[in-house]
Every structure is written in structure tokens, then in C-alpha cells.
Backbone as CSV, one residue per row, in Angstrom:
resi,resn,N_x,N_y,N_z,CA_x,CA_y,CA_z,C_x,C_y,C_z
1,ASN,-12.047,28.634,-4.027,-10.931,27.763,-3.689,-10.656,26.777,-4.823
2,PHE,-9.404,26.370,-4.948,-9.003,25.385,-5.942,-8.452,24.152,-5.226
3,SER,-8.746,22.988,-5.760,-8.257,21.758,-5.133,-7.860,20.758,-6.206
4,ILE,-7.000,19.834,-5.802,-6.579,18.748,-6.674,-6.434,17.500,-5.824
5,SER,-6.915,16.376,-6.331,-6.829,15.132,-5.580,-6.547,13.980,-6.535
6,CYS,-5.973,12.923,-5.989,-5.678,11.738,-6.789,-5.820,10.514,-5.907
7,SER,-6.528,9.504,-6.395,-6.654,8.220,-5.709,-5.908,7.158,-6.494
8,ALA,-5.433,6.142,-5.795,-4.696,5.066,-6.458,-5.118,3.726,-5.882
9,ILE,-4.996,2.679,-6.683,-5.314,1.312,-6.267,-4.125,0.431,-6.596
10,ALA,-3.787,-0.467,-5.666,-2.670,-1.386,-5.897,-2.993,-2.730,-5.269
11,GLY,-2.322,-3.780,-5.750,-2.514,-5.109,-5.181,-3.093,-6.067,-6.194
12,ASP,-3.698,-7.149,-5.677,-4.341,-8.134,-6.538,-5.750,-8.394,-6.034
13,GLU,-6.398,-9.420,-6.593,-7.797,-9.679,-6.244,-7.986,-10.021,-4.778
14,LEU,-6.973,-10.583,-4.151,-7.082,-10.991,-2.747,-6.563,-9.946,-1.783
15,ASN,-5.853,-8.966,-2.277,-5.267,-7.948,-1.406,-5.237,-6.619,-2.149
16,MET,-6.364,-5.936,-2.125,-6.482,-4.675,-2.838,-6.404,-3.520,-1.839
17,GLN,-5.528,-2.566,-2.096,-5.370,-1.409,-1.237,-5.599,-0.129,-2.046
18,THR,-6.079,0.890,-1.355,-6.295,2.183,-1.998,-5.864,3.296,-1.064
19,ASP,-5.450,4.409,-1.645,-5.073,5.576,-0.857,-5.186,6.802,-1.756
20,TYR,-4.781,7.949,-1.233,-4.988,9.195,-1.974,-3.962,10.241,-1.559
21,GLU,-3.934,11.329,-2.288,-3.230,12.548,-1.886,-4.088,13.717,-2.337
22,TYR,-3.988,14.850,-1.637,-4.938,15.939,-1.833,-4.269,17.267,-1.517
23,ASP,-4.676,18.302,-2.228,-4.220,19.653,-1.894,-5.318,20.634,-2.254
24,SER,-5.464,21.683,-1.441,-6.487,22.700,-1.683,-5.927,24.069,-1.298
25,ARG,-6.123,25.038,-2.152,-5.592,26.382,-1.920,-6.602,27.430,-2.374
26,VAL,-6.450,28.632,-1.847,-7.297,29.751,-2.261,-6.896,30.226,-3.654
27,PHE,-5.590,30.218,-3.937,-5.084,30.663,-5.237,-4.562,29.470,-6.031
28,PHE,-4.930,29.429,-7.291,-4.523,28.320,-8.154,-3.004,28.168,-8.214
29,GLU,-2.299,29.268,-8.208,-0.840,29.238,-8.328,-0.159,28.594,-7.120
30,ASP,-0.890,28.460,-6.003,-0.315,27.855,-4.797,-0.471,26.340,-4.762
31,LEU,-1.267,25.784,-5.680,-1.485,24.338,-5.681,-0.190,23.584,-5.966
32,LYS,-0.035,22.435,-5.321,1.101,21.577,-5.610,0.987,21.025,-7.028
33,ASP,2.117,20.659,-7.591,2.139,20.113,-8.937,1.348,18.805,-8.998
34,ALA,0.537,18.660,-10.027,-0.335,17.488,-10.152,0.458,16.189,-10.188
35,SER,1.634,16.218,-10.819,2.436,15.000,-10.896,2.941,14.577,-9.524
36,LEU,3.231,15.544,-8.653,3.677,15.224,-7.295,2.526,14.644,-6.469
37,ILE,1.322,15.174,-6.688,0.144,14.637,-6.007,-0.078,13.184,-6.415
38,GLY,0.011,12.919,-7.727,-0.175,11.561,-8.215,0.893,10.609,-7.707
39,LYS,2.136,11.062,-7.697,3.240,10.224,-7.216,3.058,9.882,-5.747
40,GLN,2.660,10.873,-4.942,2.483,10.617,-3.521,1.317,9.663,-3.276
41,ALA,0.235,9.802,-4.054,-0.897,8.889,-3.927,-0.472,7.458,-4.219
42,ALA,0.349,7.279,-5.250,0.835,5.943,-5.607,1.729,5.373,-4.510
43,GLU,2.636,6.198,-3.986,3.530,5.732,-2.921,2.750,5.372,-1.666
44,ASN,1.748,6.181,-1.329,0.916,5.887,-0.159,0.235,4.533,-0.307
45,THR,-0.276,4.268,-1.508,-1.019,3.035,-1.750,-0.106,1.814,-1.726
46,ILE,1.013,1.895,-2.408,1.945,0.770,-2.466,2.459,0.413,-1.068
47,SER,2.680,1.414,-0.243,3.200,1.159,1.103,2.215,0.387,1.982
48,LYS,0.929,0.391,1.606,-0.095,-0.297,2.405,-0.325,-1.744,1.969
49,CYS,0.328,-2.177,0.905,0.107,-3.540,0.404,0.632,-4.590,1.383
50,ASN,-0.028,-5.761,1.362,0.331,-6.897,2.230,0.307,-6.533,3.721
51,PRO,-0.820,-5.984,4.197,-0.900,-5.617,5.615,-0.984,-6.849,6.513
52,LYS,-0.615,-6.650,7.774,-0.704,-7.710,8.763,-1.677,-7.300,9.860
53,LYS,-2.072,-8.271,10.648,-2.909,-8.012,11.806,-2.041,-8.127,13.066
54,ILE,-2.433,-7.434,14.114,-1.687,-7.492,15.366,-2.631,-7.886,16.494
55,GLU,-2.071,-8.356,17.570,-2.860,-8.747,18.723,-3.269,-7.517,19.537
56,THR,-4.335,-7.654,20.293,-4.800,-6.575,21.161,-3.703,-6.219,22.170
57,CYS,-3.477,-4.920,22.317,-2.405,-4.478,23.207,-2.642,-3.031,23.629
58,LYS,-1.805,-2.565,24.535,-1.768,-1.160,24.914,-0.478,-0.592,24.361
59,SER,-0.577,0.488,23.595,0.586,0.948,22.857,0.540,2.452,22.644
60,ASP,1.697,3.021,22.323,1.763,4.426,21.937,1.255,4.569,20.510
61,VAL,0.470,5.604,20.272,-0.134,5.806,18.958,0.288,7.167,18.410
62,VAL,0.802,7.167,17.190,1.191,8.398,16.506,0.202,8.660,15.377
63,PHE,-0.408,9.835,15.385,-1.391,10.212,14.366,-0.709,11.071,13.298
64,ASP,-0.709,10.567,12.051,-0.224,11.339,10.924,-1.052,12.625,10.796
65,PRO,-0.472,13.735,10.291,-1.229,14.991,10.213,-2.575,14.900,9.514
66,ARG,-2.716,14.010,8.530,-4.003,13.962,7.841,-5.094,13.341,8.706
67,VAL,-4.724,12.649,9.795,-5.735,12.143,10.730,-5.650,12.837,12.084
68,SER,-4.508,13.433,12.419,-4.417,14.147,13.698,-5.374,15.330,13.717
69,ARG,-5.670,15.875,12.538,-6.603,16.998,12.458,-8.015,16.603,12.885
70,THR,-8.341,15.298,12.866,-9.658,14.872,13.350,-9.756,15.050,14.864
71,LEU,-8.632,14.899,15.574,-8.640,15.156,17.016,-8.921,16.632,17.285
72,LEU,-8.365,17.501,16.435,-8.643,18.926,16.556,-10.104,19.216,16.237
73,ALA,-10.670,18.486,15.271,-12.081,18.671,14.932,-12.974,18.275,16.105
74,HIS,-12.624,17.181,16.805,-13.396,16.804,17.992,-13.316,17.898,19.051
75,PHE,-12.118,18.448,19.231,-11.951,19.517,20.210,-12.772,20.746,19.817
76,ALA,-12.786,21.073,18.500,-13.571,22.214,18.024,-15.050,22.036,18.353
77,SER,-15.562,20.817,18.229,-16.961,20.550,18.583,-17.188,20.706,20.077
78,LEU,-16.189,20.307,20.853,-16.308,20.386,22.314,-16.341,21.823,22.809
79,VAL,-15.672,22.751,22.103,-15.638,24.147,22.550,-16.575,25.025,21.723
80,ASN,-17.450,24.403,20.956,-18.474,25.143,20.226,-19.512,25.661,21.211
81,GLY,-19.816,26.948,21.135,-20.747,27.554,22.093,-22.102,26.885,22.139
82,ALA,-22.554,26.349,20.999,-23.844,25.653,20.981,-23.789,24.400,21.842
83,SER,-22.678,23.662,21.773,-22.522,22.464,22.604,-22.409,22.841,24.075
84,ILE,-21.728,23.928,24.364,-21.587,24.384,25.747,-22.949,24.781,26.306
85,ALA,-23.735,25.524,25.525,-25.056,25.979,25.988,-25.998,24.813,26.220
86,ARG,-25.893,23.760,25.398,-26.743,22.575,25.558,-26.241,21.639,26.648
87,GLY,-25.025,21.832,27.096,-24.439,20.921,28.078,-24.041,19.598,27.479
88,SER,-23.772,19.583,26.176,-23.435,18.330,25.493,-21.936,18.194,25.243
89,SER,-21.133,18.904,26.037,-19.683,18.829,25.943,-19.094,18.616,27.329
90,PHE,-18.115,17.697,27.433,-17.512,17.477,28.751,-16.594,18.635,29.161
91,LEU,-16.426,19.625,28.277,-15.628,20.801,28.619,-16.496,21.986,29.055
92,SER,-17.798,21.772,29.225,-18.705,22.881,29.533,-18.400,23.571,30.858
93,GLU,-17.711,22.882,31.764,-17.364,23.477,33.062,-15.857,23.618,33.223
94,LYS,-15.118,23.637,32.113,-13.654,23.576,32.194,-12.953,24.853,31.754
95,MET,-13.655,25.973,31.654,-12.992,27.213,31.283,-11.905,27.552,32.301
96,ASN,-10.736,27.980,31.803,-9.565,28.312,32.619,-9.015,27.109,33.388
97,THR,-9.280,25.928,32.832,-8.774,24.688,33.420,-7.733,24.079,32.484
98,LYS,-6.718,23.463,33.051,-5.681,22.826,32.249,-6.245,21.551,31.612
99,ILE,-6.267,21.523,30.284,-6.808,20.398,29.522,-5.688,19.587,28.888
100,PHE,-4.664,20.287,28.402,-3.524,19.668,27.719,-2.250,19.920,28.535
101,ASN,-1.137,19.362,28.063,0.127,19.714,28.703,0.489,21.153,28.341
102,LYS,1.409,21.730,29.080,1.687,23.168,28.985,2.290,23.592,27.655
103,GLU,2.728,22.648,26.812,3.298,23.003,25.522,2.235,23.167,24.427
104,ILE,0.993,22.836,24.736,-0.064,22.873,23.716,-0.713,24.245,23.651
105,ASN,-0.716,24.828,22.449,-1.424,26.072,22.172,-2.291,25.866,20.937
106,ILE,-3.564,26.235,21.040,-4.504,26.076,19.931,-5.078,27.446,19.594
107,ILE,-5.010,27.785,18.315,-5.348,29.134,17.863,-6.357,29.071,16.723
108,ASP,-7.243,30.072,16.675,-8.109,30.267,15.519,-7.815,31.653,14.975
109,ASN,-7.313,31.714,13.751,-6.863,32.986,13.176,-7.531,33.226,11.828
110,PRO,-8.493,34.134,11.759,-9.182,34.407,10.487,-8.386,35.293,9.541
111,SER,-7.174,35.708,9.937,-6.410,36.677,9.155,-5.162,36.092,8.499
112,ILE,-5.059,34.760,8.441,-3.908,34.141,7.788,-3.971,34.431,6.283
113,PRO,-2.926,35.031,5.715,-2.943,35.304,4.269,-3.171,34.032,3.453
114,ARG,-4.139,34.061,2.581,-4.490,32.951,1.703,-4.979,31.718,2.466
115,GLY,-5.380,31.889,3.703,-5.920,30.776,4.471,-7.274,30.340,3.944
116,LEU,-7.550,29.050,3.996,-8.811,28.533,3.446,-10.024,29.042,4.222
117,GLY,-9.831,29.374,5.500,-10.952,29.865,6.298,-10.876,31.345,6.610
118,SER,-9.980,32.068,5.948,-9.763,33.483,6.258,-10.942,34.345,5.797
119,LYS,-11.309,35.319,6.644,-12.334,36.291,6.296,-12.305,37.423,7.331
120,PRO,-12.615,38.649,6.916,-12.536,39.784,7.845,-13.719,39.891,8.798
121,PHE,-14.886,39.375,8.379,-16.095,39.471,9.189,-16.770,38.106,9.269
122,ASP,-17.472,37.867,10.381,-18.228,36.621,10.463,-19.566,36.795,9.754
123,ASP,-20.417,35.782,9.784,-21.674,35.825,9.027,-22.794,36.536,9.765
124,GLU,-22.450,37.249,10.833,-23.363,38.211,11.452,-22.845,39.629,11.252
125,GLY,-21.798,39.767,10.414,-21.263,41.079,10.071,-20.338,41.674,11.104
126,CYS,-19.836,40.851,12.018,-18.971,41.356,13.085,-17.497,41.121,12.748
127,GLU,-16.651,42.061,13.110,-15.219,41.956,12.824,-14.607,40.787,13.582
128,MET,-13.738,40.039,12.905,-13.126,38.863,13.505,-11.665,39.136,13.826
129,LYS,-11.210,38.608,14.961,-9.823,38.741,15.372,-9.270,37.380,15.787
130,LYS,-7.967,37.296,15.845,-7.289,36.081,16.283,-7.758,35.685,17.676
131,LEU,-7.983,34.379,17.858,-8.524,33.873,19.118,-7.617,32.780,19.672
132,ASN,-7.106,32.976,20.869,-6.312,31.956,21.554,-7.258,31.062,22.343
133,ILE,-7.520,29.888,21.824,-8.480,28.980,22.450,-7.847,28.248,23.621
134,VAL,-6.619,27.771,23.404,-5.859,27.103,24.463,-4.503,27.786,24.573
135,GLU,-4.150,28.209,25.782,-2.857,28.837,26.036,-2.094,28.004,27.051
136,ASN,-0.938,27.511,26.637,-0.095,26.707,27.528,-0.888,25.589,28.202
137,GLY,-1.756,24.953,27.413,-2.529,23.812,27.897,-3.827,24.153,28.577
138,THR,-4.105,25.426,28.810,-5.301,25.852,29.549,-6.374,26.379,28.605
139,LEU,-7.616,25.926,28.786,-8.737,26.365,27.966,-9.084,27.823,28.286
140,LYS,-9.063,28.674,27.239,-9.273,30.102,27.449,-10.497,30.658,26.739
141,SER,-11.079,29.909,25.807,-12.196,30.472,25.053,-13.034,29.377,24.414
142,TRP,-14.286,29.718,24.109,-15.157,28.889,23.297,-15.428,29.613,21.981
143,PHE,-15.992,28.926,21.008,-16.444,29.574,19.781,-17.865,30.089,20.017
144,LEU,-18.056,31.398,19.836,-19.343,32.007,20.173,-19.856,32.895,19.043
145,ASP,-21.157,32.846,18.818,-21.822,33.854,18.017,-22.704,34.661,18.972
146,ILE,-23.532,35.565,18.445,-24.333,36.428,19.320,-25.308,35.616,20.161
147,THR,-25.969,34.625,19.538,-26.982,33.847,20.254,-26.381,33.029,21.384
148,THR,-25.344,32.265,21.094,-24.750,31.413,22.141,-24.100,32.260,23.230
149,ALA,-23.542,33.405,22.860,-22.958,34.293,23.869,-24.025,34.802,24.820
150,GLN,-25.195,35.162,24.282,-26.299,35.609,25.142,-26.796,34.478,26.031
151,GLN,-26.871,33.273,25.482,-27.307,32.129,26.280,-26.364,31.857,27.448
152,LEU,-25.069,32.103,27.223,-24.070,31.834,28.254,-23.761,33.060,29.101
153,GLY,-24.329,34.198,28.735,-24.139,35.406,29.534,-22.751,36.006,29.424
154,ILE,-22.115,35.841,28.259,-20.781,36.394,28.052,-20.741,37.102,26.701
155,LYS,-19.590,37.726,26.387,-19.454,38.480,25.157,-19.104,37.561,23.990
156,SER,-19.703,37.813,22.848,-19.408,37.027,21.646,-17.988,37.308,21.165
157,ASN,-17.339,36.276,20.594,-16.046,36.494,19.939,-16.176,36.400,18.413
158,ASN,-17.404,36.548,17.931,-17.674,36.753,16.495,-17.207,35.591,15.631
159,ARG,-17.769,34.423,15.905,-17.431,33.239,15.121,-18.683,32.644,14.474
160,ALA,-19.627,33.513,14.082,-20.857,33.048,13.452,-20.593,32.585,12.020
161,SER,-21.232,31.476,11.665,-21.152,30.953,10.300,-22.528,30.446,9.912
162,ARG,-22.896,30.588,8.638,-24.219,30.130,8.216,-24.197,29.716,6.754
163,GLY,-25.162,28.855,6.410,-25.379,28.482,5.025,-26.433,29.367,4.404
164,MET,-26.846,29.025,3.192,-27.809,29.849,2.468,-29.175,29.865,3.142
165,SER,-29.562,28.769,3.795,-30.915,28.692,4.365,-30.908,28.302,5.837
166,SER,-29.804,28.541,6.528,-29.710,28.149,7.932,-29.383,29.356,8.794
167,PRO,-29.794,29.325,10.055,-29.449,30.418,10.964,-27.972,30.344,11.333
168,PRO,-27.383,31.424,11.827,-25.972,31.405,12.217,-25.705,30.428,13.358
169,SER,-24.496,29.870,13.356,-24.025,29.030,14.454,-22.519,29.203,14.540
170,PRO,-21.923,28.957,15.719,-20.485,29.187,15.867,-19.666,28.144,15.113
171,SER,-18.525,28.573,14.584,-17.600,27.644,13.939,-16.222,28.298,13.833
172,PRO,-15.164,27.496,13.728,-13.822,28.051,13.580,-13.567,28.573,12.176
173,THR,-12.437,29.281,12.016,-12.004,29.758,10.695,-10.757,28.966,10.302
174,ASN,-9.578,29.520,10.545,-8.323,28.781,10.391,-7.863,28.353,11.782
175,MET,-8.179,27.130,12.150,-7.878,26.633,13.486,-6.699,25.666,13.407
176,PHE,-5.758,25.801,14.327,-4.579,24.943,14.274,-3.932,24.778,15.640
177,ILE,-3.215,23.676,15.781,-2.374,23.451,16.949,-0.974,23.925,16.599
178,GLU,-0.399,24.777,17.424,0.944,25.270,17.151,1.963,24.138,17.205
179,ASN,3.064,24.331,16.495,4.141,23.349,16.494,4.677,23.088,17.900
180,GLY,5.054,21.824,18.115,5.732,21.460,19.342,7.233,21.619,19.189
181,SER,7.978,21.040,20.123,9.427,21.227,20.156,10.209,20.056,19.560
182,HIS,9.512,18.970,19.180,10.211,17.790,18.666,9.811,17.509,17.221
183,SER,10.740,16.975,16.451,10.426,16.565,15.085,9.639,15.259,15.102
184,LYS,8.923,14.993,14.000,8.204,13.725,13.892,9.168,12.549,13.975
185,ASP,10.301,12.661,13.324,11.282,11.573,13.344,11.772,11.297,14.760
186,ARG,12.004,12.353,15.533,12.481,12.154,16.905,11.418,11.457,17.751
187,ILE,10.158,11.855,17.561,9.078,11.214,18.312,9.004,9.730,17.992
188,ILE,9.059,9.392,16.695,8.990,7.993,16.288,10.223,7.219,16.753
189,ASN,11.380,7.835,16.656,12.622,7.169,17.064,12.637,6.785,18.528
190,ASN,11.866,7.483,19.346,11.828,7.208,20.789,10.782,6.170,21.176
191,ILE,10.083,5.612,20.182,9.035,4.620,20.457,9.564,3.225,20.143
192,LYS,9.560,2.362,21.120,10.029,0.988,20.913,8.961,0.127,20.248
193,ASP,7.715,0.314,20.679,6.621,-0.489,20.142,5.387,0.404,20.043
194,GLY,4.956,0.709,18.807,3.852,1.633,18.654,3.093,1.429,17.363
195,PHE,2.178,2.359,17.083,1.293,2.270,15.925,1.212,3.646,15.290
196,TYR,1.584,3.739,13.995,1.516,4.984,13.249,0.235,4.976,12.424
197,VAL,-0.715,5.842,12.757,-2.052,5.825,12.147,-2.100,6.772,10.952
198,THR,-2.547,6.250,9.817,-2.727,7.065,8.619,-4.183,7.113,8.147
199,ASP,-5.022,6.202,8.655,-6.425,6.146,8.252,-7.308,5.893,9.465
200,LEU,-8.449,6.571,9.495,-9.437,6.356,10.547,-10.788,6.066,9.911
201,ILE,-11.551,5.173,10.543,-12.841,4.737,10.021,-13.884,4.843,11.127
202,GLY,-15.087,5.269,10.784,-16.170,5.304,11.761,-16.186,6.575,12.579
203,GLN,-17.231,6.721,13.390,-17.440,7.951,14.159,-17.720,7.638,15.628
204,GLY,-16.946,6.746,16.215,-17.207,6.318,17.587,-16.646,7.262,18.632
205,VAL,-17.179,8.496,18.665,-16.704,9.493,19.616,-17.897,10.087,20.349
206,ASN,-17.874,10.051,21.682,-18.940,10.595,22.507,-18.433,11.871,23.169
207,LEU,-18.983,13.017,22.772,-18.489,14.306,23.261,-18.984,14.626,24.664
208,ILE,-19.914,13.843,25.177,-20.391,14.052,26.547,-19.500,13.326,27.545
209,THR,-19.161,12.085,27.234,-18.317,11.293,28.134,-16.837,11.348,27.754
210,GLY,-16.556,11.636,26.484,-15.183,11.630,26.002,-14.730,10.287,25.458
211,ASP,-15.582,9.268,25.514,-15.194,7.944,25.020,-14.854,8.006,23.534
212,TYR,-13.733,7.359,23.189,-13.208,7.425,21.829,-12.894,6.017,21.345
213,SER,-13.456,5.629,20.198,-13.199,4.307,19.623,-13.399,4.393,18.116
214,ARG,-12.314,4.176,17.348,-12.414,4.278,15.899,-11.584,3.196,15.222
215,GLY,-12.091,2.694,14.105,-11.311,1.790,13.286,-10.114,2.526,12.707
216,ALA,-8.999,1.804,12.527,-7.784,2.479,12.092,-6.923,1.574,11.224
217,GLY,-6.090,2.207,10.427,-5.073,1.516,9.639,-3.810,2.347,9.637
218,GLY,-2.690,1.705,9.395,-1.429,2.437,9.394,-0.245,1.496,9.362
219,PHE,0.721,1.762,10.236,1.964,1.006,10.211,2.463,0.725,11.630
220,LYS,3.084,-0.414,11.796,3.706,-0.768,13.060,4.984,0.049,13.253
221,ILE,5.213,0.489,14.479,6.477,1.127,14.834,7.268,0.134,15.681
222,GLU,8.448,-0.221,15.229,9.301,-1.165,15.941,10.688,-0.573,16.128
223,ASN,11.091,-0.463,17.382,12.431,0.051,17.703,12.740,1.364,16.992
224,GLY,11.759,2.263,17.026,11.972,3.604,16.499,11.865,3.759,15.001
225,GLU,11.357,2.739,14.304,11.240,2.826,12.849,9.871,2.350,12.377
226,ILE,9.390,2.949,11.283,8.144,2.513,10.663,8.373,1.140,10.040
227,SER,7.487,0.190,10.358,7.663,-1.183,9.901,6.520,-1.563,8.957
228,PHE,5.925,-2.725,9.149,4.935,-3.263,8.217,3.572,-2.583,8.355
229,PRO,2.767,-2.609,7.264,1.423,-2.022,7.320,0.463,-2.848,8.170
230,ILE,-0.494,-2.165,8.792,-1.499,-2.787,9.660,-2.872,-2.297,9.223
231,ASN,-3.873,-3.191,9.233,-5.243,-2.749,9.015,-6.199,-3.523,9.910
232,GLU,-7.452,-3.112,9.898,-8.535,-3.777,10.639,-8.251,-3.869,12.130
233,VAL,-7.878,-2.731,12.716,-7.759,-2.644,14.167,-8.636,-1.500,14.648
234,THR,-8.843,-1.445,15.951,-9.595,-0.363,16.577,-8.727,0.281,17.645
235,ILE,-8.652,1.595,17.638,-7.939,2.292,18.706,-8.971,2.925,19.629
236,ALA,-8.720,2.846,20.933,-9.712,3.300,21.903,-9.049,4.008,23.074
237,GLY,-9.789,4.933,23.644,-9.342,5.672,24.810,-10.435,6.625,25.239
238,ASN,-10.059,7.667,25.945,-11.001,8.715,26.329,-10.354,10.056,26.025
239,LEU,-11.087,10.941,25.368,-10.516,12.213,24.937,-9.935,13.012,26.102
240,LYS,-10.530,12.888,27.280,-9.987,13.615,28.435,-8.539,13.198,28.698
241,ASP,-8.301,11.887,28.709,-6.947,11.379,28.932,-6.060,11.620,27.715
242,MET,-6.621,11.487,26.521,-5.854,11.677,25.296,-5.341,13.110,25.183
243,PHE,-6.188,14.083,25.494,-5.756,15.476,25.466,-4.639,15.709,26.483
244,ASN,-4.781,15.137,27.658,-3.805,15.344,28.718,-2.437,14.762,28.368
245,ARG,-2.432,13.661,27.567,-1.179,12.987,27.224,-0.651,13.371,25.835
246,MET,-1.293,14.300,25.198,-0.950,14.661,23.826,0.411,15.347,23.728
247,ILE,1.222,14.879,22.782,2.508,15.502,22.454,2.495,15.800,20.966
248,VAL,2.859,17.032,20.588,2.794,17.418,19.175,4.189,17.610,18.597
249,ALA,4.327,17.278,17.320,5.586,17.460,16.597,5.658,18.885,16.035
250,ASN,6.679,19.143,15.238,6.875,20.493,14.685,6.696,20.524,13.169
251,ASP,5.786,19.687,12.647,5.605,19.593,11.193,4.262,20.144,10.721
252,LEU,3.780,21.204,11.382,2.506,21.803,11.005,2.549,22.314,9.567
253,GLU,1.506,21.981,8.798,1.360,22.467,7.426,-0.088,22.881,7.220
254,PHE,-0.297,24.033,6.600,-1.643,24.544,6.399,-2.200,24.036,5.077
255,LYS,-2.930,22.915,5.156,-3.541,22.316,3.970,-5.060,22.401,4.010
256,TYR,-5.644,22.594,5.191,-7.092,22.619,5.377,-7.443,23.844,6.224
257,SER,-8.700,23.975,6.588,-9.065,25.048,7.516,-8.770,24.637,8.964
258,LEU,-8.722,23.326,9.242,-8.273,22.797,10.525,-6.984,22.023,10.288
259,ASN,-5.919,22.407,10.981,-4.615,21.807,10.734,-3.915,21.460,12.034
260,SER,-3.189,20.350,12.000,-2.479,19.885,13.187,-1.159,19.254,12.783
261,PRO,-0.132,19.377,13.623,1.084,18.607,13.389,0.838,17.131,13.691
262,THR,1.855,16.313,13.484,1.822,14.930,13.954,1.590,14.922,15.464
263,ILE,0.773,13.992,15.936,0.434,13.913,17.362,0.764,12.536,17.909
264,LEU,1.401,12.510,19.067,1.649,11.270,19.806,0.745,11.230,21.022
265,ILE,0.066,10.095,21.207,-0.697,9.855,22.435,-0.249,8.516,23.004
266,GLU,0.302,8.556,24.174,0.866,7.363,24.795,-0.227,6.521,25.440
267,GLY,-0.040,5.218,25.395,-0.856,4.284,26.161,-2.310,4.155,25.736
268,MET,-2.567,4.053,24.426,-3.934,3.794,23.956,-4.156,2.301,23.789
269,ILE,-5.414,1.895,23.841,-5.773,0.491,23.610,-5.915,0.262,22.109
270,ILE,-5.239,-0.779,21.605,-5.383,-1.189,20.208,-6.013,-2.576,20.194
271,ALA,-7.225,-2.651,19.684,-7.942,-3.927,19.619,-7.668,-4.586,18.275
272,GLY,-6.960,-5.713,18.300,-6.635,-6.436,17.092,-7.296,-7.790,17.064
273,VAL,-6.516,-8.832,16.734,-7.078,-10.188,16.655,-7.074,-10.836,18.027
């Protein structure tokens, strides 16, 4: 794989901000132009200068694609066969249960041309096929290798992955949330008072209870428009409720092995000053 990244710093001694832009592809010829990466990194950084603090409130939260994919990563851990077998996932008893709204479809496809996670066989030598994990909001599958499938008494779907010195364990390949029916702009335009998240800090997620609490930075949404930058806040909720209230935009882009469109989650707690 080939990748290119650029970090930038802006501000003064009392207000220093940093940000980045990144691209990774299987083929070098598919990489974005380095000058565009640098320009976007600079624009991202400058837009964060002179941030403000906000008071604690309950608000709609929009996750930019570079952080919305972390919600997909949490979900991937929840449907990992190893977590299901250990009982360390709150989805362990939720097969064929509605988890999301009916517009949500989550897919793992190892056959995407030039996909970062594409491969014909898993690391146990078994043929891999497209897997519909969530169909119309309903959980339909877990990630399984031979061992976890035997532990759960079901058939493996050939998602074994391993390192040089580790035994196989289940993992996704090219996992993504399908596009929704609304544009990102339309979602933001319909929010009177909200928070657009571009950065997440910390790992305050409990996969057994679903409790979710992470430091965040981004921008205020006022009357349907992106407003001033915000930092040093905490967003909190519970993944069970967050999944149920999730609305996705139609701006899916395949930049990583886990990819998600912009995501809106209504009514989260934002802890500020």
C-alpha cells in the first residue's frame, strides 16, 4: 500500500492549533496529489484557530467521515466473534434484531477492486465472500473464523486474520456503511443548534454496557450552518441509543479499510464549561 500525509500548525504561542490530511491507496497512481493534501491540511488547521468553549447541553451531533468511521470500528468490535463468544459485547444476544433504523446497511466486501482490505482468501485459507452484516437496520451476521464459529456452534464466514506470530482471529476486510438518502449539507441545514465533530480524543467506550464518552473538537452548527470552532468538550451517550438514532449522509468515500459517510446522531450530551 502507498500513503501520503501532511500535518500543519497554525496560530501563536497562546493559541496553537494542528490538523492533518491523509490518503492511502493500493496503487500509487490512485493517490491524491500531494499539493492538494497539503492545501487541505492547511485549511483544516486554519479553520480551527481561535476556538471557543460552550456550555453543557443536549444537542444534535454530526460526525465528519474521518471520525464517523470510529463508530463503525466500535460496531466491528461488537460483532467480532471473539467478543460474542466471551460475552463481552452487548450485541451477543441480538442476532436478527433491529439495531439501527431501517435505512442502515453495513457490508464487509473483500472483493472491492483496489480496496485496502481486499483479498480472495482469509488467513486460514478459506474463500471470502461479501457479507451483509446489517440489512435494513437488522443484525444479520458476526465476524467469524473457524475457532469462534465452533465455539458458537455455527458456520464460519471466513474472516480469519493473523499476524506473523499470532493465532487467527476474526476481523473485517473492507467494511462500510452504505450511503443514506440525504446529503451532508441537507443534514446540517436542518439543524438549528448542533455540533460538527472533526476530532475525537480518548477511548471512553464500554462494549459491554454501551456507555460512550469521548473528548471532542469541531465546530458549532447554528441555524443550519457551520459556525465557530469548538474544543475541549466531551460528547456522551450510549451506543445502543446512538445506533438506533443514527442517520447517514450520502458522501461515502473509500479511504480506509473501514469507511463511513457523515453520521448524525440526535440528542447527545455535550459536556462543556
